[in-house]
Every structure is written in structure tokens, then in C-alpha cells.
Backbone as XML, in Angstrom:
<?xml version="1.0"?>
<chain id="A" units="angstrom">
  <residue number="1" name="MET">
    <atom name="N" x="-0.926" y="11.461" z="7.745"/>
    <atom name="CA" x="0.425" y="11.464" z="8.218"/>
    <atom name="C" x="0.991" y="10.059" z="8.095"/>
  </residue>
  <residue number="2" name="LEU">
    <atom name="N" x="2.272" y="9.977" z="7.793"/>
    <atom name="CA" x="2.948" y="8.685" z="7.728"/>
    <atom name="C" x="3.443" y="8.281" z="9.110"/>
  </residue>
  <residue number="3" name="TYR">
    <atom name="N" x="3.382" y="6.982" z="9.382"/>
    <atom name="CA" x="3.870" y="6.421" z="10.640"/>
    <atom name="C" x="4.751" y="5.223" z="10.338"/>
  </residue>
  <residue number="4" name="VAL">
    <atom name="N" x="5.871" y="5.144" z="11.053"/>
    <atom name="CA" x="6.725" y="3.961" z="11.004"/>
    <atom name="C" x="6.353" y="3.115" z="12.213"/>
  </residue>
  <residue number="5" name="ILE">
    <atom name="N" x="6.009" y="1.878" z="11.947"/>
    <atom name="CA" x="5.683" y="0.922" z="13.008"/>
    <atom name="C" x="6.820" y="-0.085" z="13.041"/>
  </residue>
  <residue number="6" name="ASN">
    <atom name="N" x="7.582" y="-0.047" z="14.117"/>
    <atom name="CA" x="8.770" y="-0.887" z="14.277"/>
    <atom name="C" x="8.466" y="-1.934" z="15.342"/>
  </residue>
  <residue number="7" name="CYS">
    <atom name="N" x="8.487" y="-3.198" z="14.950"/>
    <atom name="CA" x="8.126" y="-4.293" z="15.842"/>
    <atom name="C" x="9.322" y="-5.223" z="16.014"/>
  </residue>
  <residue number="8" name="GLU">
    <atom name="N" x="9.658" y="-5.502" z="17.257"/>
    <atom name="CA" x="10.757" y="-6.416" z="17.561"/>
    <atom name="C" x="10.163" y="-7.716" z="18.097"/>
  </residue>
  <residue number="9" name="ASP">
    <atom name="N" x="10.531" y="-8.838" z="17.463"/>
    <atom name="CA" x="10.022" y="-10.135" z="17.903"/>
    <atom name="C" x="10.639" y="-10.542" z="19.230"/>
  </residue>
  <residue number="10" name="LYS">
    <atom name="N" x="9.898" y="-11.339" z="19.991"/>
    <atom name="CA" x="10.456" y="-11.963" z="21.187"/>
    <atom name="C" x="11.524" y="-12.964" z="20.740"/>
  </residue>
  <residue number="11" name="PRO">
    <atom name="N" x="12.517" y="-13.205" z="21.570"/>
    <atom name="CA" x="13.538" y="-14.198" z="21.205"/>
    <atom name="C" x="12.914" y="-15.575" z="20.948"/>
  </residue>
  <residue number="12" name="ASP">
    <atom name="N" x="13.491" y="-16.283" z="20.005"/>
    <atom name="CA" x="13.086" y="-17.664" z="19.695"/>
    <atom name="C" x="11.599" y="-17.784" z="19.377"/>
  </residue>
  <residue number="13" name="SER">
    <atom name="N" x="11.099" y="-16.854" z="18.585"/>
    <atom name="CA" x="9.664" y="-16.850" z="18.279"/>
    <atom name="C" x="9.369" y="-17.063" z="16.793"/>
  </residue>
  <residue number="14" name="LEU">
    <atom name="N" x="10.322" y="-17.605" z="16.068"/>
    <atom name="CA" x="10.125" y="-17.810" z="14.634"/>
    <atom name="C" x="8.886" y="-18.663" z="14.358"/>
  </residue>
  <residue number="15" name="GLU">
    <atom name="N" x="8.645" y="-19.683" z="15.171"/>
    <atom name="CA" x="7.488" y="-20.548" z="14.953"/>
    <atom name="C" x="6.176" y="-19.764" z="15.078"/>
  </residue>
  <residue number="16" name="VAL">
    <atom name="N" x="6.092" y="-18.859" z="16.054"/>
    <atom name="CA" x="4.893" y="-18.032" z="16.220"/>
    <atom name="C" x="4.694" y="-17.165" z="14.981"/>
  </residue>
  <residue number="17" name="ARG">
    <atom name="N" x="5.782" y="-16.596" z="14.484"/>
    <atom name="CA" x="5.718" y="-15.770" z="13.272"/>
    <atom name="C" x="5.207" y="-16.586" z="12.101"/>
  </residue>
  <residue number="18" name="LEU">
    <atom name="N" x="5.784" y="-17.752" z="11.885"/>
    <atom name="CA" x="5.399" y="-18.574" z="10.730"/>
    <atom name="C" x="3.953" y="-19.054" z="10.835"/>
  </residue>
  <residue number="19" name="GLU">
    <atom name="N" x="3.511" y="-19.388" z="12.039"/>
    <atom name="CA" x="2.134" y="-19.860" z="12.242"/>
    <atom name="C" x="1.103" y="-18.771" z="11.965"/>
  </residue>
  <residue number="20" name="ASN">
    <atom name="N" x="1.492" y="-17.519" z="12.119"/>
    <atom name="CA" x="0.550" y="-16.412" z="11.980"/>
    <atom name="C" x="0.779" y="-15.563" z="10.738"/>
  </residue>
  <residue number="21" name="ARG">
    <atom name="N" x="1.705" y="-15.962" z="9.890"/>
    <atom name="CA" x="2.081" y="-15.158" z="8.725"/>
    <atom name="C" x="0.906" y="-14.918" z="7.778"/>
  </residue>
  <residue number="22" name="GLU">
    <atom name="N" x="0.168" y="-15.960" z="7.435"/>
    <atom name="CA" x="-0.948" y="-15.799" z="6.493"/>
    <atom name="C" x="-2.014" y="-14.876" z="7.056"/>
  </residue>
  <residue number="23" name="ALA">
    <atom name="N" x="-2.330" y="-15.015" z="8.336"/>
    <atom name="CA" x="-3.320" y="-14.132" z="8.958"/>
    <atom name="C" x="-2.825" y="-12.693" z="8.957"/>
  </residue>
  <residue number="24" name="HIS">
    <atom name="N" x="-1.528" y="-12.502" z="9.209"/>
    <atom name="CA" x="-0.925" y="-11.164" z="9.183"/>
    <atom name="C" x="-1.046" y="-10.555" z="7.785"/>
  </residue>
  <residue number="25" name="LEU">
    <atom name="N" x="-0.702" y="-11.327" z="6.755"/>
    <atom name="CA" x="-0.772" y="-10.826" z="5.380"/>
    <atom name="C" x="-2.215" y="-10.531" z="4.980"/>
  </residue>
  <residue number="26" name="ASP">
    <atom name="N" x="-3.145" y="-11.382" z="5.388"/>
    <atom name="CA" x="-4.562" y="-11.119" z="5.114"/>
    <atom name="C" x="-5.027" y="-9.837" z="5.797"/>
  </residue>
  <residue number="27" name="TYR">
    <atom name="N" x="-4.561" y="-9.614" z="7.023"/>
    <atom name="CA" x="-4.906" y="-8.392" z="7.760"/>
    <atom name="C" x="-4.406" y="-7.164" z="7.005"/>
  </residue>
  <residue number="28" name="LEU">
    <atom name="N" x="-3.177" y="-7.231" z="6.499"/>
    <atom name="CA" x="-2.616" y="-6.102" z="5.759"/>
    <atom name="C" x="-3.408" y="-5.797" z="4.493"/>
  </residue>
  <residue number="29" name="LYS">
    <atom name="N" x="-4.008" y="-6.813" z="3.886"/>
    <atom name="CA" x="-4.806" y="-6.591" z="2.678"/>
    <atom name="C" x="-5.972" y="-5.646" z="2.952"/>
  </residue>
  <residue number="30" name="ASN">
    <atom name="N" x="-6.467" y="-5.650" z="4.192"/>
    <atom name="CA" x="-7.562" y="-4.753" z="4.568"/>
    <atom name="C" x="-7.113" y="-3.307" z="4.676"/>
  </residue>
  <residue number="31" name="PHE">
    <atom name="N" x="-5.804" y="-3.072" z="4.658"/>
    <atom name="CA" x="-5.246" y="-1.733" z="4.838"/>
    <atom name="C" x="-4.374" y="-1.322" z="3.656"/>
  </residue>
  <residue number="32" name="GLN">
    <atom name="N" x="-4.615" y="-1.892" z="2.486"/>
    <atom name="CA" x="-3.774" y="-1.597" z="1.328"/>
    <atom name="C" x="-3.760" y="-0.124" z="0.968"/>
  </residue>
  <residue number="33" name="ASP">
    <atom name="N" x="-4.853" y="0.588" z="1.207"/>
    <atom name="CA" x="-4.895" y="2.018" z="0.901"/>
    <atom name="C" x="-3.981" y="2.823" z="1.829"/>
  </residue>
  <residue number="34" name="CYS">
    <atom name="N" x="-3.653" y="2.263" z="2.984"/>
    <atom name="CA" x="-2.798" y="2.939" z="3.971"/>
    <atom name="C" x="-1.343" y="2.481" z="3.892"/>
  </residue>
  <residue number="35" name="LEU">
    <atom name="N" x="-1.115" y="1.354" z="3.262"/>
    <atom name="CA" x="0.205" y="0.717" z="3.274"/>
    <atom name="C" x="1.152" y="1.352" z="2.259"/>
  </residue>
  <residue number="36" name="ILE">
    <atom name="N" x="2.269" y="1.860" z="2.749"/>
    <atom name="CA" x="3.307" y="2.407" z="1.890"/>
    <atom name="C" x="4.345" y="1.326" z="1.601"/>
  </residue>
  <residue number="37" name="MET">
    <atom name="N" x="4.863" y="0.705" z="2.660"/>
    <atom name="CA" x="5.777" y="-0.432" z="2.519"/>
    <atom name="C" x="5.839" y="-1.201" z="3.828"/>
  </residue>
  <residue number="38" name="ALA">
    <atom name="N" x="6.203" y="-2.471" z="3.719"/>
    <atom name="CA" x="6.292" y="-3.314" z="4.910"/>
    <atom name="C" x="7.219" y="-4.486" z="4.627"/>
  </residue>
  <residue number="39" name="GLY">
    <atom name="N" x="7.815" y="-4.996" z="5.680"/>
    <atom name="CA" x="8.665" y="-6.170" z="5.547"/>
    <atom name="C" x="9.357" y="-6.505" z="6.853"/>
  </residue>
  <residue number="40" name="PRO">
    <atom name="N" x="9.993" y="-7.679" z="6.885"/>
    <atom name="CA" x="10.645" y="-8.131" z="8.115"/>
    <atom name="C" x="12.079" y="-7.615" z="8.234"/>
  </residue>
  <residue number="41" name="PHE">
    <atom name="N" x="12.514" y="-7.454" z="9.491"/>
    <atom name="CA" x="13.935" y="-7.312" z="9.784"/>
    <atom name="C" x="14.518" y="-8.710" z="9.828"/>
  </residue>
  <residue number="42" name="LEU">
    <atom name="N" x="15.767" y="-8.854" z="9.416"/>
    <atom name="CA" x="16.405" y="-10.168" z="9.343"/>
    <atom name="C" x="17.645" y="-10.223" z="10.226"/>
  </residue>
  <residue number="43" name="ASP">
    <atom name="N" x="17.935" y="-11.424" z="10.743"/>
    <atom name="CA" x="19.181" y="-11.620" z="11.472"/>
    <atom name="C" x="20.285" y="-12.022" z="10.496"/>
  </residue>
  <residue number="44" name="THR">
    <atom name="N" x="21.448" y="-12.379" z="10.997"/>
    <atom name="CA" x="22.584" y="-12.714" z="10.126"/>
    <atom name="C" x="22.345" y="-13.981" z="9.314"/>
  </residue>
  <residue number="45" name="LYS">
    <atom name="N" x="21.384" y="-14.798" z="9.726"/>
    <atom name="CA" x="21.028" y="-16.008" z="8.972"/>
    <atom name="C" x="19.828" y="-15.764" z="8.063"/>
  </residue>
  <residue number="46" name="GLU">
    <atom name="N" x="19.443" y="-14.477" z="7.939"/>
    <atom name="CA" x="18.310" y="-14.053" z="7.130"/>
    <atom name="C" x="16.981" y="-14.623" z="7.608"/>
  </residue>
  <residue number="47" name="GLN">
    <atom name="N" x="16.878" y="-14.848" z="8.924"/>
    <atom name="CA" x="15.622" y="-15.265" z="9.543"/>
    <atom name="C" x="14.919" y="-14.012" z="10.072"/>
  </residue>
  <residue number="48" name="PRO">
    <atom name="N" x="13.605" y="-13.911" z="9.937"/>
    <atom name="CA" x="12.889" y="-12.728" z="10.425"/>
    <atom name="C" x="12.976" y="-12.594" z="11.943"/>
  </residue>
  <residue number="49" name="ILE">
    <atom name="N" x="13.217" y="-11.362" z="12.394"/>
    <atom name="CA" x="13.312" y="-11.081" z="13.825"/>
    <atom name="C" x="12.487" y="-9.847" z="14.211"/>
  </residue>
  <residue number="50" name="GLY">
    <atom name="N" x="11.700" y="-9.356" z="13.301"/>
    <atom name="CA" x="10.890" y="-8.175" z="13.565"/>
    <atom name="C" x="10.221" y="-7.711" z="12.294"/>
  </residue>
  <residue number="51" name="SER">
    <atom name="N" x="9.502" y="-6.611" z="12.402"/>
    <atom name="CA" x="8.782" y="-6.069" z="11.252"/>
    <atom name="C" x="8.895" y="-4.553" z="11.241"/>
  </residue>
  <residue number="52" name="MET">
    <atom name="N" x="8.849" y="-3.990" z="10.040"/>
    <atom name="CA" x="8.808" y="-2.550" z="9.879"/>
    <atom name="C" x="7.744" y="-2.245" z="8.842"/>
  </residue>
  <residue number="53" name="LEU">
    <atom name="N" x="6.829" y="-1.366" z="9.208"/>
    <atom name="CA" x="5.783" y="-0.952" z="8.289"/>
    <atom name="C" x="5.771" y="0.564" z="8.230"/>
  </residue>
  <residue number="54" name="ILE">
    <atom name="N" x="5.574" y="1.105" z="7.054"/>
    <atom name="CA" x="5.305" y="2.523" z="6.896"/>
    <atom name="C" x="3.880" y="2.616" z="6.375"/>
  </residue>
  <residue number="55" name="MET">
    <atom name="N" x="3.037" y="3.291" z="7.174"/>
    <atom name="CA" x="1.618" y="3.344" z="6.899"/>
    <atom name="C" x="1.155" y="4.796" z="6.964"/>
  </residue>
  <residue number="56" name="GLU">
    <atom name="N" x="0.096" y="5.099" z="6.235"/>
    <atom name="CA" x="-0.492" y="6.424" z="6.297"/>
    <atom name="C" x="-1.826" y="6.343" z="7.044"/>
  </residue>
  <residue number="57" name="PHE">
    <atom name="N" x="-1.896" y="7.099" z="8.142"/>
    <atom name="CA" x="-3.102" y="7.134" z="8.962"/>
    <atom name="C" x="-3.437" y="8.582" z="9.299"/>
  </residue>
  <residue number="58" name="ALA">
    <atom name="N" x="-4.669" y="8.820" z="9.661"/>
    <atom name="CA" x="-5.118" y="10.168" z="10.014"/>
    <atom name="C" x="-4.471" y="10.670" z="11.294"/>
  </residue>
  <residue number="59" name="ASN">
    <atom name="N" x="-4.181" y="9.722" z="12.214"/>
    <atom name="CA" x="-3.604" y="10.121" z="13.495"/>
    <atom name="C" x="-2.936" y="8.917" z="14.168"/>
  </residue>
  <residue number="60" name="GLU">
    <atom name="N" x="-2.251" y="9.193" z="15.266"/>
    <atom name="CA" x="-1.507" y="8.129" z="15.951"/>
    <atom name="C" x="-2.431" y="7.090" z="16.567"/>
  </residue>
  <residue number="61" name="LYS">
    <atom name="N" x="-3.608" y="7.501" z="17.020"/>
    <atom name="CA" x="-4.536" y="6.524" z="17.591"/>
    <atom name="C" x="-4.928" y="5.477" z="16.552"/>
  </residue>
  <residue number="62" name="THR">
    <atom name="N" x="-5.158" y="5.896" z="15.334"/>
    <atom name="CA" x="-5.502" y="4.952" z="14.267"/>
    <atom name="C" x="-4.343" y="4.002" z="14.004"/>
  </residue>
  <residue number="63" name="ALA">
    <atom name="N" x="-3.124" y="4.529" z="14.023"/>
    <atom name="CA" x="-1.937" y="3.683" z="13.850"/>
    <atom name="C" x="-1.817" y="2.680" z="14.996"/>
  </residue>
  <residue number="64" name="THR">
    <atom name="N" x="-2.080" y="3.142" z="16.203"/>
    <atom name="CA" x="-2.012" y="2.270" z="17.382"/>
    <atom name="C" x="-3.086" y="1.192" z="17.318"/>
  </residue>
  <residue number="65" name="ASP">
    <atom name="N" x="-4.289" y="1.573" z="16.917"/>
    <atom name="CA" x="-5.375" y="0.595" z="16.787"/>
    <atom name="C" x="-5.040" y="-0.451" z="15.725"/>
  </residue>
  <residue number="66" name="PHE">
    <atom name="N" x="-4.485" y="0.001" z="14.597"/>
    <atom name="CA" x="-4.065" y="-0.927" z="13.550"/>
    <atom name="C" x="-3.069" y="-1.934" z="14.112"/>
  </residue>
  <residue number="67" name="SER">
    <atom name="N" x="-2.055" y="-1.438" z="14.786"/>
    <atom name="CA" x="-1.012" y="-2.299" z="15.331"/>
    <atom name="C" x="-1.572" y="-3.288" z="16.350"/>
  </residue>
  <residue number="68" name="ALA">
    <atom name="N" x="-2.479" y="-2.825" z="17.187"/>
    <atom name="CA" x="-3.071" y="-3.690" z="18.207"/>
    <atom name="C" x="-3.852" y="-4.849" z="17.589"/>
  </residue>
  <residue number="69" name="GLY">
    <atom name="N" x="-4.443" y="-4.636" z="16.417"/>
    <atom name="CA" x="-5.241" y="-5.669" z="15.769"/>
    <atom name="C" x="-4.468" y="-6.607" z="14.870"/>
  </residue>
  <residue number="70" name="ASP">
    <atom name="N" x="-3.183" y="-6.358" z="14.689"/>
    <atom name="CA" x="-2.349" y="-7.210" z="13.826"/>
    <atom name="C" x="-2.273" y="-8.617" z="14.429"/>
  </residue>
  <residue number="71" name="PRO">
    <atom name="N" x="-2.557" y="-9.655" z="13.645"/>
    <atom name="CA" x="-2.484" y="-11.018" z="14.160"/>
    <atom name="C" x="-1.134" y="-11.372" z="14.791"/>
  </residue>
  <residue number="72" name="TYR">
    <atom name="N" x="-0.055" y="-10.817" z="14.291"/>
    <atom name="CA" x="1.239" y="-11.040" z="14.943"/>
    <atom name="C" x="1.201" y="-10.525" z="16.377"/>
  </residue>
  <residue number="73" name="ASN">
    <atom name="N" x="0.669" y="-9.338" z="16.557"/>
    <atom name="CA" x="0.582" y="-8.766" z="17.902"/>
    <atom name="C" x="-0.364" y="-9.580" z="18.774"/>
  </residue>
  <residue number="74" name="LEU">
    <atom name="N" x="-1.513" y="-9.963" z="18.227"/>
    <atom name="CA" x="-2.484" y="-10.744" z="18.985"/>
    <atom name="C" x="-1.933" y="-12.108" z="19.402"/>
  </residue>
  <residue number="75" name="ALA">
    <atom name="N" x="-1.007" y="-12.655" z="18.608"/>
    <atom name="CA" x="-0.397" y="-13.952" z="18.917"/>
    <atom name="C" x="0.740" y="-13.824" z="19.929"/>
  </residue>
  <residue number="76" name="GLY">
    <atom name="N" x="1.079" y="-12.598" z="20.317"/>
    <atom name="CA" x="2.139" y="-12.405" z="21.294"/>
    <atom name="C" x="3.538" y="-12.469" z="20.714"/>
  </residue>
  <residue number="77" name="LEU">
    <atom name="N" x="3.670" y="-12.239" z="19.411"/>
    <atom name="CA" x="4.973" y="-12.332" z="18.752"/>
    <atom name="C" x="5.940" y="-11.234" z="19.189"/>
  </residue>
  <residue number="78" name="PHE">
    <atom name="N" x="5.432" y="-10.045" z="19.421"/>
    <atom name="CA" x="6.310" y="-8.892" z="19.585"/>
    <atom name="C" x="6.762" y="-8.670" z="21.023"/>
  </residue>
  <residue number="79" name="GLN">
    <atom name="N" x="8.056" y="-8.385" z="21.131"/>
    <atom name="CA" x="8.648" y="-7.966" z="22.397"/>
    <atom name="C" x="8.381" y="-6.483" z="22.617"/>
  </residue>
  <residue number="80" name="SER">
    <atom name="N" x="8.420" y="-5.725" z="21.518"/>
    <atom name="CA" x="8.146" y="-4.300" z="21.607"/>
    <atom name="C" x="7.600" y="-3.797" z="20.280"/>
  </residue>
  <residue number="81" name="VAL">
    <atom name="N" x="6.811" y="-2.732" z="20.366"/>
    <atom name="CA" x="6.271" y="-2.057" z="19.196"/>
    <atom name="C" x="6.447" y="-0.556" z="19.419"/>
  </residue>
  <residue number="82" name="THR">
    <atom name="N" x="7.074" y="0.103" z="18.454"/>
    <atom name="CA" x="7.250" y="1.548" z="18.510"/>
    <atom name="C" x="6.558" y="2.157" z="17.300"/>
  </residue>
  <residue number="83" name="ILE">
    <atom name="N" x="5.754" y="3.177" z="17.535"/>
    <atom name="CA" x="5.054" y="3.869" z="16.459"/>
    <atom name="C" x="5.504" y="5.322" z="16.490"/>
  </residue>
  <residue number="84" name="ARG">
    <atom name="N" x="6.047" y="5.782" z="15.341"/>
    <atom name="CA" x="6.535" y="7.155" z="15.259"/>
    <atom name="C" x="6.037" y="7.819" z="13.999"/>
  </residue>
  <residue number="85" name="PRO">
    <atom name="N" x="5.638" y="9.101" z="14.107"/>
    <atom name="CA" x="5.310" y="9.848" z="12.897"/>
    <atom name="C" x="6.587" y="10.040" z="12.075"/>
  </residue>
  <residue number="86" name="TRP">
    <atom name="N" x="6.409" y="10.065" z="10.758"/>
    <atom name="CA" x="7.567" y="10.123" z="9.865"/>
    <atom name="C" x="7.224" y="10.981" z="8.664"/>
  </residue>
  <residue number="87" name="ARG">
    <atom name="N" x="8.216" y="11.727" z="8.206"/>
    <atom name="CA" x="8.051" y="12.535" z="7.017"/>
    <atom name="C" x="9.058" y="12.099" z="5.972"/>
  </residue>
  <residue number="88" name="GLN">
    <atom name="N" x="8.583" y="11.716" z="4.806"/>
    <atom name="CA" x="9.484" y="11.351" z="3.721"/>
    <atom name="C" x="10.085" y="12.622" z="3.128"/>
  </residue>
  <residue number="89" name="THR">
    <atom name="N" x="11.395" y="12.630" z="3.014"/>
    <atom name="CA" x="12.104" y="13.752" z="2.395"/>
    <atom name="C" x="12.639" y="13.367" z="1.028"/>
  </residue>
  <residue number="90" name="LEU">
    <atom name="N" x="13.257" y="12.199" z="0.940"/>
    <atom name="CA" x="13.819" y="11.727" z="-0.321"/>
    <atom name="C" x="13.341" y="10.326" z="-0.600"/>
  </residue>
  <residue number="91" name="PRO">
    <atom name="N" x="13.144" y="9.920" z="-1.818"/>
    <atom name="CA" x="13.134" y="10.797" z="-2.983"/>
    <atom name="C" x="11.922" y="11.724" z="-2.950"/>
  </residue>
  <residue number="92" name="ALA">
    <atom name="N" x="12.087" y="12.851" z="-3.563"/>
    <atom name="CA" x="11.022" y="13.865" z="-3.559"/>
    <atom name="C" x="9.873" y="13.455" z="-4.451"/>
  </residue>
</chain>
């Protein structure tokens, strides 16, 4: 099943994001078979303020475990994390 993982950064946390970016990207490399797409949300100045990932996991617990182990999450970057099952309709 596909899951959308929507992460909102804490205010004024760009430095935490930048300090942990390489570890985050390395972590994602371990899940390349599950990764559909990922990237940051941007503010009006095009600075990252959150993350959105679409991942394929067997169940929500696996998605939750993945999110919990993300170096961004471990560093305390996120104000909130929402995980929702998702079905792609288009393009077919």
C-alpha cells in the first residue's frame, strides 16, 4: 500500500534540517525499493519548511516505524508528522 508521509518542520528550524540533511538522504537510500517520491515543502523564499514522501509499505506500522527512524525526526525537526494511506489514480 502507498502512504503519504507529511512532515511539518518546527518554526525557525532550517539549521536543524541542514545539519541532518545528509543523514536523512543516507537513510532514504536504505528504503529505495519503497520510495516512490520525496521532497521538501517550500516557503515563499523557497526555503524548506517540511517534507512529503510517498512510500510503499506493507502496512501503516511499517510506515510509522520508517518515519520514527528518520534522522530528521530523531533530531527533533518536525512539529508534526501525518501518515495516510493513498491510492494513485492518475496517471494510470
